[in-house]
N, CA and C atoms as an extended XYZ file, in Angstrom:
363
Properties=species:S:1:pos:R:3:atomname:S:1:resname:S:1:resid:I:1 pbc="F F F"
N       104.126      115.544      104.889 N   GLN     1
C       103.723      114.345      104.274 CA  GLN     1
C       102.092      114.116      104.681 C   GLN     1
N       101.547      113.305      103.557 N   VAL     2
C        99.870      113.394      103.816 CA  VAL     2
C        99.374      112.168      104.808 C   VAL     2
N        98.804      112.756      105.598 N   GLN     3
C        98.273      111.688      106.919 CA  GLN     3
C        96.768      111.484      106.422 C   GLN     3
N        96.763      110.321      107.025 N   LEU     4
C        95.344      109.447      106.709 CA  LEU     4
C        94.875      109.067      107.865 C   LEU     4
N        93.624      109.376      108.460 N   VAL     5
C        92.911      109.034      109.359 CA  VAL     5
C        91.477      107.996      109.050 C   VAL     5
N        91.676      106.632      109.244 N   GLU     6
C        90.422      105.791      109.377 CA  GLU     6
C        89.587      106.593      110.914 C   GLU     6
N        88.537      105.761      109.987 N   SER     7
C        87.157      105.978      111.089 CA  SER     7
C        85.533      105.363      110.715 C   SER     7
N        85.292      104.456      111.738 N   GLY     8
C        83.973      103.872      111.373 CA  GLY     8
C        83.965      102.304      111.602 C   GLY     8
N        85.300      101.733      112.111 N   GLY     9
C        85.238      100.511      112.184 CA  GLY     9
C        84.743      100.191      113.163 C   GLY     9
N        84.091       98.925      113.622 N   GLY    10
C        83.282       98.228      114.885 CA  GLY    10
C        83.297       96.857      115.043 C   GLY    10
N        82.162       96.530      115.863 N   LEU    11
C        81.651       95.400      115.999 CA  LEU    11
C        80.344       95.684      115.138 C   LEU    11
N        80.024       94.372      114.293 N   VAL    12
C        78.508       94.176      113.577 CA  VAL    12
C        78.511       92.724      114.035 C   VAL    12
N        77.009       92.671      113.790 N   GLN    13
C        76.921       91.089      113.347 CA  GLN    13
C        76.701       90.928      112.074 C   GLN    13
N        76.211       89.844      111.348 N   ALA    14
C        76.472       89.040      110.151 CA  ALA    14
C        75.186       90.141      109.348 C   ALA    14
N        75.187       90.364      108.409 N   GLY    15
C        74.360       91.054      107.493 CA  GLY    15
C        73.973       92.206      108.051 C   GLY    15
N        75.023       93.055      108.612 N   GLY    16
C        74.632       94.576      108.855 CA  GLY    16
C        75.976       95.225      108.098 C   GLY    16
N        75.955       96.685      108.677 N   SER    17
C        76.600       97.096      107.632 CA  SER    17
C        77.216       98.287      108.431 C   SER    17
N        78.403       98.946      107.756 N   LEU    18
C        79.393      100.270      108.176 CA  LEU    18
C        79.633      100.749      107.091 C   LEU    18
N        79.974      102.013      107.788 N   ARG    19
C        80.292      102.785      106.806 CA  ARG    19
C        81.544      103.898      107.284 C   ARG    19
N        83.159      103.050      106.641 N   LEU    20
C        84.398      103.684      107.112 CA  LEU    20
C        84.785      105.218      106.121 C   LEU    20
N        85.424      105.796      106.990 N   SER    21
C        86.025      107.084      106.294 CA  SER    21
C        87.457      107.186      106.696 C   SER    21
N        87.760      107.914      105.444 N   CYS    22
C        89.343      108.258      105.549 CA  CYS    22
C        89.336      109.492      105.360 C   CYS    22
N        90.072      110.151      106.273 N   ALA    23
C        90.220      111.943      106.129 CA  ALA    23
C        91.699      112.059      105.763 C   ALA    23
N        92.039      112.707      104.694 N   ALA    24
C        93.446      112.984      104.342 CA  ALA    24
C        93.777      114.507      104.791 C   ALA    24
N        94.904      114.639      105.169 N   SER    25
C        95.188      115.748      105.486 CA  SER    25
C        96.968      116.435      105.497 C   SER    25
N        97.151      117.569      105.495 N   GLY    26
C        98.807      117.537      105.375 CA  GLY    26
C        99.182      118.466      104.279 C   GLY    26
N        98.622      119.507      104.108 N   GLY    27
C        99.278      120.433      102.830 CA  GLY    27
C        99.182      119.492      101.667 C   GLY    27
N        97.957      119.462      101.260 N   ILE    28
C        98.009      118.094      100.478 CA  ILE    28
C        97.540      119.015       99.141 C   ILE    28
N        98.552      118.833       97.911 N   ARG    29
C        99.124      119.172       96.766 CA  ARG    29
C        98.097      118.613       95.903 C   ARG    29
N        98.170      117.289       95.378 N   THR    30
C        97.269      116.502       94.842 CA  THR    30
C        96.907      115.019       95.065 C   THR    30
N        95.727      114.436       95.042 N   LEU    31
C        95.686      112.957       95.665 CA  LEU    31
C        94.904      112.993       94.449 C   LEU    31
N        95.750      111.095       93.768 N   SER    32
C        95.301      110.445       92.804 CA  SER    32
C        94.276      109.176       93.286 C   SER    32
N        94.875      108.016       92.815 N   ASP    33
C        94.291      107.086       93.159 CA  ASP    33
C        94.242      106.938       94.809 C   ASP    33
N        92.913      106.505       95.611 N   MET    34
C        92.976      105.838       96.719 CA  MET    34
C        91.836      105.037       96.900 C   MET    34
N        92.373      103.895       98.260 N   GLY    35
C        91.336      102.820       97.897 CA  GLY    35
C        91.546      102.307       99.477 C   GLY    35
N        90.733      100.818       99.709 N   TRP    36
C        90.824      100.349      100.822 CA  TRP    36
C        91.674       98.907      100.861 C   TRP    36
N        92.215       98.656      101.698 N   TYR    37
C        93.307       97.350      101.943 CA  TYR    37
C        92.113       96.598      103.311 C   TYR    37
N        92.790       95.351      103.155 N   ARG    38
C        92.415       94.833      104.737 CA  ARG    38
C        92.901       93.999      104.812 C   ARG    38
N        93.568       93.421      106.500 N   GLN    39
C        94.716       92.204      106.515 CA  GLN    39
C        93.890       91.470      107.574 C   GLN    39
N        93.358       90.462      107.482 N   ALA    40
C        92.848       89.466      108.682 CA  ALA    40
C        94.310       88.704      109.141 C   ALA    40
N        93.530       88.204      110.503 N   PRO    41
C        94.501       87.690      110.985 CA  PRO    41
C        95.392       86.694      110.394 C   PRO    41
N        96.632       86.346      110.146 N   GLY    42
C        97.292       85.443      109.903 CA  GLY    42
C        97.404       85.132      107.853 C   GLY    42
N        96.981       86.176      107.634 N   LYS    43
C        96.865       86.706      106.092 CA  LYS    43
C        97.406       87.867      105.824 C   LYS    43
N        97.382       87.744      103.994 N   GLN    44
C        98.137       89.037      103.575 CA  GLN    44
C        97.408       90.063      103.521 C   GLN    44
N        97.702       91.200      103.258 N   ARG    45
C        96.980       92.646      103.115 CA  ARG    45
C        96.720       92.338      101.928 C   ARG    45
N        95.075       92.685      101.428 N   GLU    46
C        94.373       92.437      100.187 CA  GLU    46
C        93.915       93.990      100.039 C   GLU    46
N        93.851       93.987       98.695 N   LEU    47
C        93.080       95.048       98.096 CA  LEU    47
C        91.698       94.681       98.036 C   LEU    47
N        90.801       96.005       98.545 N   VAL    48
C        89.304       95.573       98.490 CA  VAL    48
C        88.806       96.462       97.848 C   VAL    48
N        88.858       97.523       97.466 N   SER    49
C        88.107       98.530       96.647 CA  SER    49
C        89.345       99.545       96.377 C   SER    49
N        89.135      100.353       94.884 N   SER    50
C        89.918      101.359       94.716 CA  SER    50
C        89.179      102.372       93.850 C   SER    50
N        89.627      103.674       93.671 N   ILE    51
C        88.914      104.376       93.287 CA  ILE    51
C        90.089      105.759       92.473 C   ILE    51
N        89.816      106.246       91.394 N   THR    52
C        90.633      106.789       90.213 CA  THR    52
C        90.285      108.637       91.061 C   THR    52
N        90.916      109.479       90.613 N   SER    53
C        90.464      110.651       90.975 CA  SER    53
C        89.699      111.483       89.987 C   SER    53
N        88.782      110.238       88.986 N   SER    54
C        87.622      110.488       88.404 CA  SER    54
C        86.891      109.454       88.518 C   SER    54
N        86.929      109.082       89.387 N   GLY    55
C        85.627      107.996       90.123 CA  GLY    55
C        85.586      106.995       89.647 C   GLY    55
N        86.630      106.344       89.162 N   THR    56
C        86.262      104.876       88.455 CA  THR    56
C        86.545      104.087       89.692 C   THR    56
N        85.781      103.005       89.962 N   ALA    57
C        86.072      102.372       91.119 CA  ALA    57
C        86.007      100.910       90.730 C   ALA    57
N        86.894      100.056       91.320 N   ASP    58
C        86.951       98.486       90.986 CA  ASP    58
C        87.274       97.798       92.638 C   ASP    58
N        86.819       96.698       92.206 N   TYR    59
C        86.557       96.158       93.657 CA  TYR    59
C        86.863       94.541       93.630 C   TYR    59
N        87.271       93.938       94.422 N   ALA    60
C        87.506       92.667       94.682 CA  ALA    60
C        86.715       92.165       94.376 C   ALA    60
N        86.606       90.861       93.972 N   ASP    61
C        85.292       89.685       93.449 CA  ASP    61
C        84.659       89.399       94.682 C   ASP    61
N        85.682       89.122       96.225 N   SER    62
C        84.843       89.242       96.906 CA  SER    62
C        83.747       89.858       98.023 C   SER    62
N        83.468       91.256       97.205 N   VAL    63
C        83.192       92.154       97.792 CA  VAL    63
C        82.069       93.416       96.891 C   VAL    63
N        82.225       92.530       95.873 N   LYS    64
C        81.364       92.919       94.620 CA  LYS    64
C        80.139       92.880       95.253 C   LYS    64
N        78.831       93.958       95.026 N   GLY    65
C        77.045       94.142       95.188 CA  GLY    65
C        77.433       94.246       96.388 C   GLY    65
N        78.422       94.146       97.646 N   ARG    66
C        78.249       94.603       98.975 CA  ARG    66
C        79.039       95.624       99.576 C   ARG    66
N        79.770       95.983       98.895 N   PHE    67
C        80.629       97.226       99.267 CA  PHE    67
C        80.574       98.732       98.229 C   PHE    67
N        80.880       99.868       98.641 N   ALA    68
C        80.695      100.904       97.825 CA  ALA    68
C        81.839      101.958       98.305 C   ALA    68
N        82.428      102.032       97.206 N   ILE    69
C        83.629      102.864       97.547 CA  ILE    69
C        83.585      104.719       97.043 C   ILE    69
N        83.440      105.171       97.533 N   SER    70
C        83.327      107.034       97.102 CA  SER    70
C        84.709      107.643       97.410 C   SER    70
N        84.165      108.980       97.219 N   ARG    71
C        85.433      109.994       97.477 CA  ARG    71
C        84.782      111.728       97.469 C   ARG    71
N        84.944      111.920       98.098 N   ASP    72
C        84.623      113.724       98.261 CA  ASP    72
C        85.989      114.256       97.948 C   ASP    72
N        86.328      115.125       97.261 N   SER    73
C        87.424      115.315       97.108 CA  SER    73
C        87.385      116.622       97.436 C   SER    73
N        86.593      117.698       97.728 N   ALA    74
C        86.444      118.567       98.366 CA  ALA    74
C        87.059      118.507       99.728 C   ALA    74
N        86.796      117.553      100.378 N   LYS    75
C        87.044      117.408      101.700 CA  LYS    75
C        88.330      116.409      101.657 C   LYS    75
N        88.849      116.085      100.750 N   ASN    76
C        89.862      114.639      100.730 CA  ASN    76
C        89.374      113.828      101.446 C   ASN    76
N        88.167      113.142      101.591 N   THR    77
C        87.997      112.168      102.169 CA  THR    77
C        87.559      111.256      101.286 C   THR    77
N        87.786      109.923      102.107 N   LEU    78
C        87.481      108.494      101.039 CA  LEU    78
C        86.613      107.586      102.071 C   LEU    78
N        85.311      107.367      101.511 N   TYR    79
C        84.392      106.546      102.108 CA  TYR    79
C        84.506      104.777      101.341 C   TYR    79
N        83.877      103.567      102.385 N   LEU    80
C        83.616      102.924      101.928 CA  LEU    80
C        82.324      102.109      102.627 C   LEU    80
N        81.221      102.085      101.957 N   GLN    81
C        80.039      101.518      102.340 CA  GLN    81
C        80.230      100.473      102.549 C   GLN    81
N        79.964       99.106      103.428 N   MET    82
C        79.862       97.885      103.468 CA  MET    82
C        78.352       97.716      103.900 C   MET    82
N        77.971       96.543      102.781 N   THR    83
C        76.848       96.125      103.904 CA  THR    83
C        76.834       94.566      103.093 C   THR    83
N        75.573       93.712      104.147 N   ASN    84
C        75.582       92.753      104.178 CA  ASN    84
C        77.132       92.161      104.605 C   ASN    84
N        77.598       92.260      106.057 N   LEU    85
C        78.975       91.951      106.252 CA  LEU    85
C        78.592       90.557      106.386 C   LEU    85
N        79.723       89.644      106.290 N   GLN    86
C        80.112       88.359      106.836 CA  GLN    86
C        81.109       88.136      107.598 C   GLN    86
N        81.233       87.452      108.624 N   PRO    87
C        82.553       87.013      109.488 CA  PRO    87
C        83.992       87.476      108.779 C   PRO    87
N        83.941       86.764      107.343 N   GLU    88
C        85.159       86.269      106.533 CA  GLU    88
C        85.575       88.400      106.176 C   GLU    88
N        84.317       88.753      106.496 N   ASP    89
C        85.234       90.479      105.970 CA  ASP    89
C        85.773       90.978      107.567 C   ASP    89
N        85.834       90.605      108.539 N   THR    90
C        86.529       90.754      109.693 CA  THR    90
C        88.009       91.219      109.320 C   THR    90
N        88.657       92.215      109.779 N   ALA    91
C        89.723       92.515      109.007 CA  ALA    91
C        90.383       93.864      109.761 C   ALA    91
N        91.776       94.147      109.654 N   VAL    92
C        91.911       95.278      109.544 CA  VAL    92
C        91.883       96.351      108.547 C   VAL    92
N        91.352       97.604      108.244 N   TYR    93
C        91.163       97.585      107.095 CA  TYR    93
C        91.607       99.305      106.890 C   TYR    93
N        92.796       99.275      105.906 N   TYR    94
C        93.584      100.628      105.605 CA  TYR    94
C        92.987      101.289      104.379 C   TYR    94
N        93.270      102.414      104.916 N   CYS    95
C        92.976      103.474      103.853 CA  CYS    95
C        94.776      103.842      103.240 C   CYS    95
N        94.286      103.826      101.380 N   ASN    96
C        95.805      103.927      100.885 CA  ASN    96
C        95.271      105.086      100.051 C   ASN    96
N        96.386      106.008       99.824 N   ALA    97
C        96.261      106.644       99.121 CA  ALA    97
C        97.515      107.075       98.102 C   ALA    97
N        97.804      107.952       97.342 N   VAL    98
C        98.673      108.108       95.939 CA  VAL    98
C        98.535      109.362       96.122 C   VAL    98
N        99.469      110.483       96.707 N   GLY    99
C        99.597      112.062       96.610 CA  GLY    99
C       100.895      112.604       96.830 C   GLY    99
N       100.860      114.144       96.508 N   SER   100
C       101.833      114.604       96.660 CA  SER   100
C       101.333      116.002       97.896 C   SER   100
N       102.177      116.765       98.160 N   THR   101
C       102.138      117.922       99.471 CA  THR   101
C       103.049      119.145       98.449 C   THR   101
N       102.949      119.719       99.016 N   TRP   102
C       103.140      121.330       98.692 CA  TRP   102
C       104.850      121.030       99.095 C   TRP   102
N       105.218      120.612       99.881 N   GLY   103
C       106.772      120.227      100.586 CA  GLY   103
C       107.450      119.092      100.118 C   GLY   103
N       106.649      118.390       99.221 N   ARG   104
C       107.134      117.326       98.549 CA  ARG   104
C       106.326      116.963       97.980 C   ARG   104
N       106.734      117.965       96.587 N   PRO   105
C       105.737      117.702       95.079 CA  PRO   105
C       105.944      116.421       94.153 C   PRO   105
N       105.811      115.132       94.514 N   TYR   106
C       106.108      114.110       93.887 CA  TYR   106
C       105.430      113.318       94.518 C   TYR   106
N       104.566      112.300       93.944 N   GLU   107
C       103.408      111.468       94.349 CA  GLU   107
C       104.451      110.416       95.050 C   GLU   107
N       103.828      110.324       96.028 N   THR   108
C       103.711      108.869       97.063 CA  THR   108
C       102.653      108.522       97.531 C   THR   108
N       102.940      107.236       97.933 N   THR   109
C       102.059      105.867       98.797 CA  THR   109
C       101.959      106.753      100.390 C   THR   109
N       100.789      106.767      100.356 N   TYR   110
C       100.572      106.905      101.861 CA  TYR   110
C        99.009      106.074      102.391 C   TYR   110
N        99.726      105.506      104.094 N   TRP   111
C        99.159      104.683      104.509 CA  TRP   111
C        98.386      105.358      105.885 C   TRP   111
N        97.180      104.744      105.975 N   GLY   112
C        96.725      105.174      107.711 CA  GLY   112
C        96.978      103.866      108.973 C   GLY   112
N        96.665      104.258      109.384 N   PRO   113
C        96.836      103.391      110.581 CA  PRO   113
C        96.292      102.222      110.579 C   PRO   113
N        94.931      102.241      109.964 N   GLY   114
C        93.727      101.068      110.454 CA  GLY   114
C        92.664      101.040      111.126 C   GLY   114
N        91.393      100.503      110.874 N   THR   115
C        90.464      100.488      111.931 CA  THR   115
C        89.884       99.233      111.800 C   THR   115
N        90.059       98.278      112.838 N   GLN   116
C        89.219       97.037      112.754 CA  GLN   116
C        87.780       97.167      112.608 C   GLN   116
N        87.479       96.312      112.187 N   VAL   117
C        86.105       95.826      111.636 CA  VAL   117
C        85.865       94.200      111.866 C   VAL   117
N        85.200       94.314      113.025 N   THR   118
C        84.454       92.792      113.415 CA  THR   118
C        83.150       92.823      113.278 C   THR   118
N        83.081       91.107      112.539 N   VAL   119
C        81.585       90.589      111.944 CA  VAL   119
C        81.495       89.519      112.700 C   VAL   119
N        80.556       89.583      113.541 N   SER   120
C        79.975       88.336      114.928 CA  SER   120
C        79.032       87.452      113.758 C   SER   120
N        79.083       86.213      113.657 N   SER   121
C        78.298       85.532      113.338 CA  SER   121
C        77.382       85.061      114.140 C   SER   121
């Protein structure tokens, strides 16, 4: 199956920036839509941004103009550049991908374990 591993989270002051990465591995045959979700304490997981295999991106209203999603298909890696971070951006950020492997050649949704982003005021 596809393994997703996020990195780049941490503690930052309000107004600061972070860049999250998500590396996909595991005999990948296809990766189609990929995205970033986040879950703050006591809240439901929400979609932050998504990107198709052709590069079409979409964003939650709360992050438009501050976050930028991108992907490197050659490296099977997803990125999220986050700028002007605010305390309300504090959450665990999860990488999500729809893909298939040579051993499991039908599309399945995969999740990473998450990376913590904490923004102090």
